[in-house]
C-alpha positions as CSV (number, residue, x, y, z in Angstrom):
1,X,78.4,212.1,132.8
2,X,76.6,209.6,130.4
3,X,77.5,209.1,126.8
4,X,75.1,208.4,123.9
5,X,75.9,204.8,124.0
6,X,75.1,204.5,127.7
7,X,71.8,206.3,127.2
8,X,70.8,204.0,124.4
9,X,71.6,201.0,126.5
10,X,69.5,202.3,129.3
11,X,66.5,202.9,127.1
12,X,66.7,199.3,125.8
13,X,67.0,197.7,129.2
14,X,64.3,199.7,131.0
15,X,60.5,199.1,130.5
16,X,58.1,201.8,131.7
17,X,54.7,201.2,133.5
18,X,52.7,202.8,130.8
19,X,54.1,200.5,128.1
20,X,53.3,197.5,130.3
21,X,49.7,198.5,130.9
22,X,49.1,199.1,127.2
23,X,50.5,195.8,126.3
24,X,48.3,194.2,128.9
25,X,45.1,195.7,127.4
26,X,46.0,194.4,123.9
27,X,46.6,190.8,125.1
28,X,43.7,188.5,124.3
29,X,41.8,187.1,127.3
30,X,43.0,183.7,128.7
31,X,46.5,184.2,127.7
32,X,49.2,184.5,130.3
33,X,51.4,187.5,130.4
34,X,54.8,187.0,129.0
35,X,57.6,188.2,131.1
36,X,60.2,190.4,129.5
37,X,63.3,188.5,128.4
38,X,66.3,189.2,130.6
39,X,69.6,189.6,129.0
40,X,72.5,187.8,130.5
41,X,74.8,189.9,132.7
42,X,77.8,191.2,130.9
43,X,81.3,190.7,132.2
44,X,83.7,187.9,133.0
45,X,81.2,185.4,134.3
46,X,78.6,185.8,131.5
47,X,76.6,182.7,130.7
48,X,78.1,180.7,133.6
49,X,75.7,178.0,134.7
50,X,73.2,178.8,132.0
51,X,72.3,177.4,128.5
52,X,74.0,178.5,125.3
53,X,73.3,182.1,124.4
54,X,72.8,183.6,121.0
55,X,76.1,185.3,121.2
56,X,78.2,182.2,122.1
57,X,80.6,180.9,119.4
58,X,79.6,177.6,117.8
59,X,81.2,174.5,119.2
60,X,84.4,173.4,117.6
61,X,83.9,170.3,115.3
62,X,85.1,167.0,116.7
63,X,88.7,166.1,115.7
64,X,88.8,163.4,113.0
65,X,90.1,160.0,114.1
66,X,93.8,159.5,113.7
67,X,94.7,157.7,110.5
68,X,95.9,154.1,110.8
69,X,99.7,153.8,110.5
70,X,100.6,153.1,106.9
71,X,102.9,150.2,105.9
72,X,106.5,151.2,105.6
73,X,108.1,151.5,102.2
74,X,111.6,151.1,100.9
75,X,112.3,154.8,101.6
76,X,111.5,154.5,105.4
77,X,114.5,153.6,107.7
78,X,114.5,150.1,109.0
79,X,113.7,149.4,112.6
80,X,115.9,146.4,113.3
81,X,114.5,143.5,115.5
82,X,116.3,142.1,118.4
83,X,118.0,139.0,117.0
84,X,117.7,136.2,119.5
85,X,120.9,134.5,120.7
86,X,121.8,131.1,119.4
87,X,121.2,128.6,122.2
88,X,121.0,125.0,120.7
89,X,119.8,122.3,123.0
90,X,123.0,120.3,122.2
91,X,126.3,121.4,120.7
92,X,126.3,121.7,116.9
93,X,128.0,118.8,115.0
94,X,128.1,115.0,115.1
95,X,126.7,113.1,118.1
96,X,127.7,109.4,117.6
97,X,127.0,108.5,121.2
98,X,129.9,106.1,121.1
99,X,133.6,106.6,121.7
100,X,135.5,107.1,118.4
101,X,139.1,105.9,118.4
102,X,141.8,107.4,116.2
103,X,141.7,105.8,112.8
104,X,138.1,104.7,113.1
105,X,135.2,106.0,111.0
106,X,137.4,106.3,107.9
107,X,135.5,104.0,105.6
108,X,132.3,104.6,103.7
109,X,130.7,101.5,105.2
110,X,131.3,102.8,108.7
111,X,129.1,105.9,108.0
112,X,126.6,103.6,106.2
113,X,126.1,101.5,109.3
114,X,125.3,104.6,111.4
115,X,122.0,104.7,109.6
116,X,121.5,101.1,108.5
117,X,122.1,99.7,112.0
118,X,122.0,96.1,113.0
119,X,118.6,96.6,114.5
120,X,117.2,97.9,111.2
121,X,118.8,95.0,109.2
122,X,117.2,92.5,111.6
123,X,113.8,94.2,111.1
124,X,114.2,94.1,107.3
125,X,115.0,90.4,107.5
126,X,112.0,89.7,109.7
127,X,109.6,91.4,107.4
128,X,111.1,89.9,104.2
129,X,110.9,86.4,105.6
130,X,107.4,87.0,106.7
131,X,106.3,88.1,103.3
132,X,108.4,85.4,101.6
133,X,106.6,82.6,103.4
134,X,103.2,84.1,102.6
135,X,103.9,84.7,98.9
136,X,106.0,81.7,98.0
137,X,103.0,79.5,97.3
138,X,102.1,81.7,94.4
139,X,105.7,82.2,93.3
140,X,107.4,78.8,93.9
141,X,110.2,79.6,91.4
142,X,111.7,82.0,94.0
143,X,112.2,79.2,96.5
144,X,114.4,76.2,96.6
145,X,114.0,73.0,94.6
146,X,111.0,72.0,96.8
147,X,109.4,75.4,96.3
148,X,110.0,76.5,100.0
149,X,111.2,80.0,100.9
150,X,114.9,80.2,101.9
151,X,115.1,82.7,104.8
152,X,117.5,85.6,104.5
153,X,119.9,87.0,107.1
154,X,121.3,90.5,107.9
155,X,124.6,89.6,106.2
156,X,122.7,88.7,103.0
157,X,120.7,91.9,103.2
158,X,123.9,93.9,103.4
159,X,125.2,92.1,100.2
160,X,121.9,92.9,98.5
161,X,122.2,96.6,99.3
162,X,125.8,96.6,98.2
163,X,124.8,95.0,94.9
164,X,122.0,97.6,94.3
165,X,124.5,100.4,94.8
166,X,127.0,98.7,92.5
167,X,124.4,98.4,89.8
168,X,123.6,102.1,90.1
169,X,127.3,103.1,89.7
170,X,128.3,100.6,86.9
171,X,126.0,100.6,83.9
172,X,125.7,97.8,81.3
173,X,123.3,97.4,78.4
174,X,121.1,94.8,80.2
175,X,120.6,93.6,83.7
176,X,121.6,90.0,83.2
177,X,125.1,91.0,81.9
178,X,126.1,91.8,85.5
179,X,126.4,88.0,85.9
180,X,127.9,87.4,82.4
181,X,130.9,85.0,82.2
182,X,132.1,86.4,78.9
183,X,135.6,87.9,78.7
184,X,134.2,91.4,78.0
185,X,132.4,91.4,81.4
186,X,135.1,89.8,83.5
187,X,135.5,93.1,85.3
188,X,132.0,92.8,86.8
189,X,131.9,90.9,90.0
190,X,128.2,90.7,90.8
191,X,128.3,86.9,90.5
192,X,130.8,86.9,93.4
193,X,128.3,88.5,95.7
194,X,125.2,86.3,95.0
195,X,123.6,84.4,92.2
196,X,121.3,86.1,89.8
197,X,118.3,83.9,90.8
198,X,118.8,84.7,94.5
199,X,119.1,88.4,93.7
200,X,115.7,88.3,91.9
201,X,114.1,86.3,94.7
202,X,115.2,88.8,97.4
203,X,114.1,91.8,95.3
204,X,110.7,90.2,94.8
205,X,110.2,89.5,98.5
206,X,112.0,92.4,100.0
207,X,109.9,94.3,102.7
208,X,111.1,97.0,105.0
209,X,107.8,97.3,106.9
210,X,105.4,94.7,108.4
211,X,103.2,93.4,105.5
212,X,100.3,92.8,107.9
213,X,100.1,96.4,109.0
214,X,100.1,98.2,105.7
215,X,97.4,100.8,105.2
216,X,96.0,100.5,101.7
217,X,95.1,104.2,101.6
218,X,98.6,105.3,102.5
219,X,100.8,105.9,99.4
220,X,103.9,105.4,101.6
221,X,102.7,102.2,103.2
222,X,105.7,100.2,101.8
223,X,108.3,102.5,103.4
224,X,106.5,104.4,106.2
225,X,108.1,102.9,109.3
226,X,111.4,102.7,107.5
227,X,111.3,106.4,106.8
228,X,110.4,107.2,110.4
229,X,113.4,105.3,111.6
230,X,115.7,106.9,109.1
231,X,114.6,110.4,109.8
232,X,115.0,109.9,113.6
233,X,118.6,108.7,113.0
234,X,119.2,111.9,111.0
235,X,118.1,114.0,114.0
236,X,120.0,111.9,116.6
237,X,123.3,111.8,114.8
238,X,123.7,115.5,114.1
239,X,122.8,118.9,115.6
240,X,122.8,121.6,112.9
241,X,124.7,124.9,113.1
242,X,122.9,128.2,113.3
243,X,122.1,128.7,109.6
244,X,119.6,126.2,108.1
245,X,117.6,126.1,104.9
246,X,114.4,124.5,103.7
247,X,114.2,123.5,100.0
248,X,113.1,120.6,97.8
249,X,115.2,117.8,96.4
250,X,114.5,115.3,93.7
251,X,115.5,111.7,94.2
252,X,115.9,110.2,90.7
253,X,113.7,107.2,90.2
254,X,112.0,105.4,87.4
255,X,109.6,103.4,89.5
256,X,105.9,103.4,88.7
257,X,103.8,104.8,91.5
258,X,101.5,107.8,92.4
259,X,104.2,109.7,94.2
260,X,106.7,110.2,91.3
261,X,106.9,113.8,90.3
262,X,108.1,115.7,87.2
263,X,110.0,119.0,87.6
264,X,110.8,120.7,84.3
265,X,113.4,123.1,85.6
266,X,115.4,120.6,87.8
267,X,118.5,118.6,86.7
268,X,116.6,115.5,87.9
269,X,113.3,115.8,86.1
270,X,111.6,112.6,87.2
271,X,111.8,111.2,90.7
272,X,110.5,111.4,94.3
273,X,110.2,114.9,95.6
274,X,111.4,115.7,99.2
275,X,110.9,118.7,101.4
276,X,114.3,118.9,103.2
277,X,115.6,120.9,106.2
278,X,119.4,121.0,105.7
279,X,122.4,122.6,107.4
280,X,123.6,125.5,105.2
281,X,127.2,124.8,106.2
282,X,127.4,121.3,104.7
283,X,124.0,120.3,103.3
284,X,123.4,117.6,105.9
285,X,119.6,116.7,105.8
286,X,118.4,117.3,109.4
287,X,114.9,116.3,108.5
288,X,112.7,115.6,105.5
289,X,109.3,114.7,104.3
290,X,108.1,112.9,101.1
291,X,105.7,114.8,98.9
292,X,102.9,112.4,97.9
293,X,100.8,114.8,95.8
294,X,98.0,117.3,96.2
295,X,95.1,115.0,96.4
296,X,96.6,112.8,99.1
297,X,95.9,112.5,102.8
298,X,98.0,115.5,103.6
299,X,95.5,118.4,104.2
300,X,96.7,121.9,103.4
301,X,95.9,124.7,105.9
302,X,94.5,128.1,104.8
303,X,98.1,129.4,105.1
304,X,99.3,127.4,102.2
305,X,101.5,124.3,101.5
306,X,104.8,126.2,101.8
307,X,103.8,127.5,105.3
308,X,102.8,124.0,106.5
309,X,106.0,122.4,105.2
310,X,108.3,125.0,106.9
311,X,106.5,125.0,110.2
312,X,106.5,121.2,110.4
313,X,110.2,120.8,109.6
314,X,111.5,123.5,112.0
315,X,109.4,122.3,114.9
316,X,112.4,120.7,116.7
317,X,114.4,124.0,116.3
318,X,112.0,126.4,117.9
319,X,113.2,128.8,120.6
320,X,116.9,128.2,120.0
321,X,117.8,131.2,117.8
322,X,118.3,129.4,114.5
323,X,118.3,131.5,111.3
324,X,116.2,130.0,108.5
325,X,116.5,130.6,104.7
326,X,114.0,129.5,102.0
327,X,113.0,130.3,98.5
328,X,110.1,132.2,96.9
329,X,107.7,129.2,97.1
330,X,107.7,129.3,100.9
331,X,108.0,133.0,101.7
332,X,104.9,134.9,103.1
333,X,104.5,137.7,105.6
334,X,102.6,135.5,108.0
335,X,105.3,132.8,107.9
336,X,108.1,135.2,108.7
337,X,106.1,136.8,111.6
338,X,105.2,133.4,113.0
339,X,108.7,132.1,112.8
340,X,110.0,135.2,114.6
341,X,107.5,134.5,117.4
342,X,109.3,131.2,118.1
343,X,112.8,132.8,117.9
344,X,113.6,131.8,114.4
345,X,114.5,134.8,112.2
346,X,113.9,134.0,108.5
347,X,115.3,135.3,105.2
348,X,113.7,134.5,101.8
349,X,112.9,135.9,98.4
350,X,109.3,137.2,98.1
351,X,106.8,137.7,95.3
352,X,104.9,141.0,95.2
353,X,101.6,139.3,94.4
354,X,101.8,137.1,97.5
355,X,98.9,137.5,99.9
356,X,99.7,139.9,102.7
357,X,102.5,141.7,100.9
358,X,102.5,145.4,101.9
359,X,101.1,147.7,99.3
360,X,103.7,150.4,99.8
361,X,106.5,147.9,99.0
362,X,105.1,146.7,95.7
363,X,106.6,147.8,92.4
364,X,110.0,147.5,94.0
365,X,111.8,147.8,90.7
366,X,111.8,151.5,91.0
367,X,114.0,151.3,94.1
368,X,116.3,148.7,92.6
């Protein structure tokens, strides 16, 4: 039995001979006969191995690329990093490298001589005498009666340093009153250390570096080798504990040179500016650098001055698990990441307008 739908399908699929012959007579000469189009077989395997049919569904559009992961905000839970263990190269604390007996190292001068060693005092004497002999011809009033330079000694250099410290602690109206013999100034004992003329002569000829090796383009040429020796002693005598900090310090000074700085918001407004790496436990300066100004020989990298200062000071502490703290001037995203790569976790205040600061963490006052 065949239904109407089956008969209609049969009439569409079959082509009679008479229809074919009539179509052949109407075709113009020279034109090939077009074969009837065959419909694809129906069923489960329809269209397999052939091109796309009219009845096939359109291809699905390509999936859009996955969006890049957005920066985390204050509302996202923190994913803590693995804090590296604290493994200093030497035990934290003092390293005097000499046996210390009971009752020793109790005077201030004992600690002073840890830095101003006999070797350093001899070096200062050598450079001072060298400069004195070269300059005494133009300044004979600093010499003896015959105008010759009187060579100094390490003991006399120690007295000179003591007198400089004394003048810094005891203030009088004018410099020459330290040697006054009046009753009002009998409590001053500068005259017992050395004469006023000898003090002036030593101050005029004092040199802590070799005068023949000074670089005229270096603003620190008068103290460069002295600073290197002093900084090395700071490193050798003490190993900091785990928490350290980088900050600036102002050394009060009224000298006239190109390295003196002015800081309006500091207790010491005029002086020499230092970048200092200090132990947070006691403030001991583990290392430091003198800031000599923007337009000096110190070139600043594209990462900024704060980045350069921190990475230079913490170089001896890398891969030991120290934890570093610093202020807003130094903090940047790149600095914190680079420090963590060398096993130095860092903590610092940050400004929202700093380069690289995540957009989703800006306007943080709404989470405060």
